[in-house]
Structures are given as C-alpha cells and as structure tokens.
N, C-alpha and C positions, 0 to 999 in steps of 0.2 A: 504493499499500501504507500503511496506516494501522496504527502501532504504539505503545503507550506508551512516552513518553518518560522516564519516572518522575513520580512527583508531587512528590515532593521539599517543597521549602517553599511551593511554589503552593498557593492555596487550592483550586484545582480541578485534576482531573488534566491533564497536559500530553502531547501527542501529536505523532509525527513524522508526517510525511507523505513518502512517496518515489516519484518518477516516474522512467522511463528510458525511452531508446529505443536506437538501433545506436549512437550515439557518445558521449550524456550521460546520468549518473546525478545526479539532485537529490535533497536532503532538505531540508524545511524544518519550521518548528514553529509551532504556535500560540501559544507564548509569546513575545510581541515581532513574530511574523511575521518571524522569521528565518530567514536562508539558512544551513544548516548543512553541506551537504556539496555540493559542484560537482566531479563526479569525470569525467575525459576518460578513458574505457573504454579506450582502445586502451594507454595508458600506464598506467592504474589509478591516475592520481594525482590526489588531492584538493586541488585549487588554492585553497581557501579556508579561513581559520584557523575552527575554532569547538569544541565541547565534545562530550564523549560520551553526555551526558544533560544533562536539563533544569535541573540544579543548577549549572552552569555560566552558563548564561544568567542564570538569578537572582541568583546570586551575584557578577555583573559590578561593578566598581568604578567603571564610567563609561567602561568602554572601546568598549562596545556592539557588540561583535564580532557582524558578522553582520546586526545588529537592522536593523528599520523604524524610522525616525525621524520624530518629530511631537513638536507639529504642528510647529513651526519648526527644521528643521533648522541646526547651527551654531549661532554666538552671536548673543543681542539686547542689546544696549549698556544695562548698567545693568539688565538686565531689565524694561524700559520701554519702552510706543510707545504711540500715540494711534491711535484709530479712531474715525470719524465725532464728532471732539470729544472723546471720553471717554479718559481714560488709564488704561492696564492696566499690570497689574505682575507679571510672571513671576519665582518663586523664583532667587535668585542661586545658584550653582552653580560658576562655573567664575571666578576673579581679577575678581570684582567684577562680572560677567557672568551673564546664565544663557544656558545651552548645552543644544543637543538636546532642547529640549522642556522643559525642568525639573528638578524633582528626580524626578518619576517619570513620564518620557515614554511614549512609545509602546513603545520598546524594553522595557518593564517590564509591559506590558498583556496580558492575554489577550483573543485574538481566537475567534471564531467561525471553522470552517473548513468547506470544501466542497471534496471531491475530484471532479474530472472526470478525462477521458481525459488529456488534454494540459497540465493547470492544477490549481493548489490555490489556492481563491480565501478570502483571511482577511476579515473584516469586524467593524466595532465601531462604535458612536456614542459618540464624544467628548461627553461632557455640556459643556454651559455652564459654565465657571467651572473647568475642571479645569486644573489648573496656571494658573492665572489667566486662561485665553483664553475670549475670548468665543463665546456661541453653542453650540448642538448641530451638531456635524458627523459626518455619516454617512461612513465611511472603508471603502473597499474596496481591497485590495491582492491583486494575484494574479499568482503567481509560474508563467510560462508556459513549456514545456518546448519549446526548439526543435531543428531538425535539429542545430545547432552549437551550442547555449549555452542561453541562459535571457533571459527575460524579464520584468521587472518593471513591470507597469501598474496606475497608482495613478487612484482616482477621489477625490474629497473635495466632498461637497456641504452647502451652507450650509443648513440646515434649516429656521432660526428668524430669523436675523439676520445680519446681514454678519460677515464672521469671516476668519481667514488660516490658510494651510496652505501649506506649504512642506517637502515629503516629502524624504528621500533612503534610499536603502540604503546601510548601513555596513559592507560587507564589506571583510575586509582580505585581499588577494590574496598568494600564492606560488607561480608558477609550477612551481617546482623541488621544493617540499616541502622545501626547504632552511633553515637556520638563519638565513640572512642574506641578503634580498631586495634590498641593496642592488647586487648584481651585476647586477639585472633592468636592460635598455633600456627608455626611456620615449619616446614619441612624443605631443606635445600640440600640435594645429593652434592656437595662440592667438598671436595678437600680443600682447596686454595680459593682465597679471595683476594682483590686489589686493595692496596692501602693507598690513600687520600693524602693529600696535601692541604695546607691552611686556606686554599681558595677553593678546595673541592675537587681539583683535577686528580684524576687517578694516576699514581704513581707506574713507572714502566715495569714493576715487579708484581708478583702472584706469591702470598705467605700461606703458611698452613694456617687452617681454621682453627686445628686440633687446640684445645685447651684456651679457646679465646672467647668472646662473645659474639662470635662470628661461626659459631660451629653449630650449625642448624641439621645435622646431619640426621638427629633423631628432634622429633617434636616438640617444640619450645616456643614458650608463650614469648610474643614479642616485649611485653613489660617488664621481662626477667631482666634485660639488659639495654632496655633501648635508651636510659638514662644514666647509665654506668660512668663513675668517674674515672674512664680511660682515654688516651688520647684521641683514637680514631674515633670516638663517639663523640667526643667535644667537640672535634674538630667538623663535623658534618651535624651536629645537633641532633644526633639520632643514626639511624641507618640511612646510608645513602652510599652504598657499597656493589660493586660488580663481583660475582660469584662464578669462577669456571667453571661449566660442566662438561667434563672430558666426554669424548667420543665423537662420533659423527652421526649424521642424520636425525631424523626426529628421535628426541629422548626427553625423559623427565627434566624438566627445568627447577620446579618448585612445587609447594602445595601448601593450601592456607586452609583453616577451618576455623569457624565460630561454632556457634552455639548447635547449629543441628546441619548445617552446609559446608561442604568442601570443593575447593576449586583446585584443580590440577591443570599446572601449566606445562606444554609440551613444545619443543622448538626444534630446528637445526640450525639455529644460530650458535656460537661460541659460548655464550653463557646469558646469565641474567643478572639486570641490575635491579636490587631492591630498597625503595625507598618508603620511609614511614611517614610522610606528608608532614615534614618537618617545619615547611614555612608558609604551609597555608594560614591564612589569616583571614576570618570574618569573611567568607566568600557565599555570597546568597547562592544557594544551590535550587535542585529541583524542591517542587510542592513545599516551598517555604524553609527549607532545610537551612542552617548555616554551616560551613565546612570550615573547620578550625584544624589547627594542629593536630596531627596525629588521628587523625578523624578516619584515616584509610591508610592501606598500603598498596604499593604499586611492586609490579614484577614486570621489569622490561627487560624481554628477551632480546639481545642486541650484540653486536661486536665488541671486544672490549673498548672501553672508552679510550680516545685520542690512540688507536692503533695506527692511525697513519702515521705518526711520527715515532712509533717504536719499532725496534728489529725485535725478529722472533716472535713475532704475535700475528696472526692472520689479519690481513688488511683488505679491507672494504673496497678494492679495485676494480673496475671493471673495462675491460680493453674493449677501443672501438669496435662497434659491430656485435658485440655479445651481450648476454643478458643474464643478471643475476637473480636467482629465485629464491625465495624464504618462507616458511609459514610459521605461525605461532597459533596454537591452539588452547583454547580456554573450555575446560571440563567442568560440570558442575554436579554435584550428586549429594544427596541426603544422606545423614550416617546417624544412628544410634536411633533409629525408629524401632 
C-alpha cells in the first residue's frame, strides 16, 4: 500500500509504503530509504523508533533514525581517504571526522520507489562528487518482507570509475516499546571488537572481548555495564563500538531480547556496530512518544569503520563496472510463551 507521507519541507512529495503478512507489518519511506515501522502483529508492538510523518525524517539532527546510510557508514578519519593515488575530502561533521556519508548523506536523499508483492525497491544514482565521493554509484536498496521479519538487500554498481560504498541500516530497536532499552539482553558472537579514540573514531586494531565489558558471547543485560567507569565506555558515553563477526556469507551478527520478543540480526557484512542511543535527546517520535538517551539500541551490520584508511581490513571498494551486494536480515520471534 502506498500513501502520502506528507510533502513537508521536501522538494517533492514523500510516500510511505506498507507491506504485511500474517506475522509482520513493515512500512518504509522513499525519503532516506528509511524503515519507519516494524510491527510484530501478535503483540501489536512496533519495535523500531521512527516518526509519524516525513517531517520527522527531514528534520533529523544527525540521529539517522531508521535511515539508509551511505556512501560510507560510520566515520572517516579527518574526512580524508586516498583511492588510486588521489586524495578525496568528505565534509567534516563529527568531532573532526566525517560520519555517515557527510553533511547530506543517503539519509537525506529522495529515492525512486517500486512496490512489489513482497518488497519495496528504492533506487537512486549518487553522482560523481556528491559529498566529495568519486564516481557515479548506482544504488538499489530493497526491503523484503520475510515470514518472520525483514531483509534489507543492497546493490551498489560503480558506473564509470572506482569508488567506495559501505552501507548500513540505522534502525533503533526497542522490543518492549518502553522508555529504556537498557533492560534488554544482548548476545553478540564476537571474540574481538574495535576500540575508539576520544573523537569516537575506531582505531585500526581489534582487541579481545574476553574479560571486558564488551563480552556479549553469552546473554548480557545492557544495563550491566553501559555506565561502567572504564575508559572505552566513558569515551563513547556508553556502547558505540564495532564487533568483528568472523566467517563469510550470511551469519549471525547479534541477538537482542526484551520481555517476550527476541530479535536476531544476520548479515554477510564483516561485523556489526552496536550503539546504545547515547546521544538521543528529547526527540518527538511516533504516537507522541519522546525518544531520549538509552531508549533504544542499534545493530548496524557494516564494514569496519574507517576501513578505507586501514591496512589489513576488508575495504569497501567497488571497481568500475562491478557491483557490490550485501544483505541484512532482522528476524523477530516470541519466547517464553
């Protein structure tokens, strides 16, 4: 179903697309190719943060709630990288670094949309030089309705020259529709995670999680350590860290459970970035709800942050004429019935 999502401040009309089956109802919008609603129908619970109309997405202050992120998710050190011997500069928008695609990334772009029986397909061509990135990039983002959740499939084709593409979906999850998601338990099958510096940039090293507040290899409540007095938690004001998920192909990235729903995130990206909404601050959301600090948790399947500037890590490069493909799946299930 396609409906007007209000034109608001957008240069063109913004639409909302809704698909549902017996278990799941999802709504997505062509502004920012964002996930607006993810409803588990038995409980009637909407497990993602979002807004009632397009104005909320257009007026975001960098929180990127529900949005598609590109060309590069997460941070690029000093907004600078080198490709084929040429240095490129991306606008600085986060503590001396570039974050989530620059000043006006994919989260603030209009996409063409095509609705099919089980999916909504968003498309745009990011032109050469947009936010400083090289080459024309043909981008397709498909939200696919699954029996028990949603899959986000992305394709990026370098049309005319080598370029970079490191997508993620930036949905904020709260499985209880509560004010505080730190009561949720999390499981992340990662032996190593990335440290951050004082500006929130991932360092170029991976460290063991064993014996640290980053060991989520068994179910752990977020509130157990999210305010611990340790350097990494202090620097990020909570969790805002990348976890390496070893292996190839589609595999388990993270699980999260509230009082009776369990979310499972799978992907073929190199890892997942967990963010405990440390900087949400009185954001008016859906149905009059106010989103504050720690009201949700993000699981951003993605490339290693700043990988384009680090040796020894998989880089999000696409050679001219080639296509990069990735998938993120979100599965929801009830437990404890």
